[in-house]
C-alpha positions in Angstrom: 8.1 0.3 37.8 7.6 0.4 34.0 9.4 -2.1 31.9 9.7 -5.8 31.3 12.8 -7.7 32.3 12.5 -10.1 29.3 11.6 -7.6 26.6 13.2 -4.4 25.3 11.5 -1.5 23.4 8.3 -1.5 25.4 8.7 1.6 27.5 11.0 4.6 27.9 11.8 7.7 25.8 12.4 5.6 22.7 8.8 4.5 22.7 7.0 7.8 23.5 5.8 8.1 19.9 5.3 4.4 19.1 2.1 3.5 17.3 0.8 0.6 19.3 -1.6 -1.8 17.4 -4.1 -2.1 20.3 -3.9 1.4 21.8 -1.0 1.1 24.1 2.0 -1.1 25.1 1.1 -4.7 26.0 1.4 -6.0 29.6 3.2 -9.3 29.9 2.9 -9.8 33.7 0.5 -12.8 33.4 2.5 -14.7 30.8 5.8 -13.8 32.6 4.4 -15.6 35.7 3.5 -18.7 33.6 7.0 -18.6 32.1 8.7 -18.3 35.5 6.6 -21.0 37.1 7.0 -23.6 34.4 10.2 -22.9 32.4 12.6 -25.8 32.3 15.7 -23.7 31.9 16.9 -20.8 34.0 19.8 -19.2 32.1 22.6 -17.3 33.9 22.3 -13.5 33.6 24.4 -12.2 30.7 24.7 -15.7 29.1 24.2 -16.1 25.3 21.1 -18.1 26.0 19.5 -15.4 28.1 20.4 -12.7 25.5 18.9 -14.8 22.7 15.8 -15.6 24.6 15.2 -11.9 25.4 15.9 -11.0 21.8 13.2 -13.5 20.6 10.7 -12.2 23.1 11.3 -8.6 22.1 11.0 -9.5 18.4 7.8 -11.4 19.0 6.4 -8.4 21.0 7.2 -5.9 18.2 5.8 -8.2 15.5 2.5 -8.6 17.3 2.1 -5.1 18.8 3.8 -2.4 16.8 1.7 -1.0 13.9 4.4 1.1 12.1 7.6 -0.3 10.6 9.5 2.8 11.6 8.9 1.8 15.3 10.6 -1.6 15.0 14.0 -1.9 16.7 14.7 -5.6 16.8 14.7 -6.1 13.0 16.1 -4.5 9.8 12.9 -3.8 8.1 14.5 -3.4 4.7 16.1 -6.8 4.7 13.7 -8.8 7.0 12.2 -12.0 5.8 10.3 -14.8 7.7 9.9 -18.3 6.5 8.1 -21.4 7.9 9.3 -25.0 7.4 11.4 -24.2 4.4 8.9 -22.0 2.5 10.1 -19.0 0.6 10.8 -16.1 2.9 8.1 -13.4 3.3 9.0 -9.7 3.4 7.3 -7.3 5.8 5.0 -6.2 3.0 4.1 -9.9 2.2 3.5 -10.5 5.9 1.1 -7.5 6.1 -0.7 -8.8 3.0 -1.1 -12.2 4.7 -2.7 -10.5 7.7 0.1 -10.5 10.2 -0.7 -12.0 13.7 -0.1 -15.7 13.8 -0.9 -16.1 10.1 2.8 -16.4 8.9 3.5 -19.0 11.6 0.4 -21.0 10.6 0.8 -21.2 6.8 -0.4 -24.4 5.3 -0.7 -26.2 2.0 -3.9 -28.1 3.1 -7.0 -27.7 1.0 -9.2 -24.9 2.4 -12.0 -27.4 3.4 -9.5 -29.2 5.7 -8.2 -26.1 7.4 -9.3 -25.8 11.0 -7.4 -22.4 11.0 -7.1 -20.7 7.7 -4.5 -17.9 7.6 -5.9 -16.7 4.3 -9.2 -15.8 6.0 -7.8 -14.4 9.3 -6.9 -10.7 9.9 -4.2 -9.5 12.2 -6.8 -8.7 14.9 -8.9 -11.9 14.5 -5.8 -14.1 14.5 -4.5 -12.4 17.7 -7.9 -12.5 19.4 -8.3 -16.2 18.7 -5.2 -17.1 20.6 -5.5 -14.6 23.4 -9.0 -16.0 24.0 -7.7 -19.6 23.9 -4.8 -18.9 26.2 -6.0 -16.3 28.8 -2.8 -16.9 30.9 -0.7 -16.3 27.8 1.4 -18.4 25.5 4.9 -18.7 27.1 8.1 -19.1 25.2 11.5 -20.4 26.3 14.8 -21.2 24.7 16.0 -24.7 25.4 19.3 -24.7 23.6 21.4 -22.3 21.5 23.4 -24.3 19.0 25.3 -21.4 17.4 25.7 -17.7 18.3 25.6 -14.6 16.1 25.6 -13.8 13.3 23.5 -16.9 12.6 21.7 -18.0 15.8 20.3 -21.5 15.7 18.1 -22.4 18.7 15.6 -25.0 20.0 12.5 -23.6 21.7 9.4 -24.6 23.6 6.0 -22.7 23.3 3.2 -23.5 25.8 0.0 -22.4 27.3 -3.2 -23.7 28.9 -6.4 -24.0 26.8 -8.7 -22.2 29.2 -10.8 -20.4 26.6 -12.6 -21.4 23.4 -10.9 -21.7 20.0 -12.6 -21.8 16.6 -15.9 -23.3 17.8 -14.3 -25.7 20.3 -14.8 -25.5 24.1 -11.7 -25.1 26.3 -10.3 -28.3 27.9 -8.0 -26.6 30.4 -5.2 -28.9 29.1 -1.6 -27.9 28.5 -0.9 -27.2 24.9 2.8 -27.1 23.9 5.0 -27.6 20.9 8.8 -27.7 20.2 10.7 -26.4 17.3 13.9 -25.0 15.9 14.5 -21.4 14.7 17.3 -19.6 12.9 17.8 -15.9 13.4 20.3 -14.0 11.1 21.5 -10.9 12.9 23.9 -8.0 12.0 26.6 -6.5 14.2 23.9 -4.5 16.0 21.8 -7.6 16.7 19.1 -6.5 14.3 17.3 -9.4 12.7 17.5 -9.7 9.0 16.0 -13.2 8.5 14.0 -15.7 10.6 13.3 -19.3 9.8 11.0 -21.4 11.9 10.6 -25.2 11.8 7.8 -26.9 13.8 4.8 -29.0 13.3 1.7 -26.8 13.0 -0.6 -29.7 14.1 1.0 -30.0 17.5 -0.4 -26.5 18.3 -3.7 -26.7 16.6 -4.5 -30.3 17.5 -4.3 -29.4 21.2 -6.8 -26.6 20.7 -9.4 -28.7 18.9 -10.0 -31.4 21.5 -12.9 -29.6 23.2 -16.5 -30.2 22.2 -18.2 -28.0 19.6 -19.9 -25.0 21.1 -22.4 -22.4 19.9 -21.1 -19.4 18.1 -23.0 -17.1 20.6 -20.9 -18.6 23.4 -17.8 -18.1 21.4 -18.6 -14.4 20.9 -19.2 -13.9 24.6 -16.0 -15.5 25.6 -13.8 -13.8 22.9 -15.1 -10.4 23.9 -13.6 -10.7 27.4 -9.8 -10.7 26.9 -8.0 -7.4 26.4 -5.8 -7.7 23.4 -3.0 -5.6 24.8 -2.7 -7.9 27.9 -1.1 -10.8 26.2 1.9 -13.0 25.6 
C-alpha cells in the first residue's frame, strides 16, 4: 500500500503533479525500521507528541525532496524562515542560495580551512548524497518531549544513524552517531509552519562521522555511487 504512516504529502491525488527532486517520491521503509527498532518513546495515537513528530518528519521530507515551492504543504512559503543556533532566519530564497540539503543545518562561523564540512561549497545534491552515503540505513528522528503546543511548538529531539558508509574522505566505523537538540516551530491555525529555529551542537554530528581512517578518493566515489538518493531518511 502506498503511503507512509509517519509522513503526509508523499502520495495520493494531491501529489500527482509534484516535482520531486530525485525523480520520484522518497521511500522511507529502511529508516522507518531503524526508527521503530531504536526509538526511546512510543507516543499514543492522536497525542500532541505524535502529531508534532509526524509534522516534523513531513516537513523534513518536503524540505529535502520537493523541488518546487508550490508543492510544499507543511510550510507557509511566503513567511517561512529557518535559523540555526540563534542566527538570523533564512528565507526560502536564502536557503536555496545556500544550497539547500543539510547546508542550513550545518552553518558555521569556523574559518574555511578548519571546516570538515563546508556548507558554502556543497550543493543540495552533494550535501544529501554525503549523508545518504554515510548513513545507508537512514538518519532517524524522534521527538523526546514537547514543552509547548501550537502556535509555538517547542520540542526536544534525538537524531541518530549508523556510520556504515564513508564521509568526506573518512572510512565508515559502523558506530552509532547521534545528537540531541531543541527546536521551535511557529505554526498557524492550519498547522502550516512559518518559522523554524534549531539549537544543537554541530560537532556532535560531524565528530562522529570523522573518526574513521582517511581513505582514497577513488574508494569514496565507488561507495557514494551506490545509494539511491530517493531511498533515504
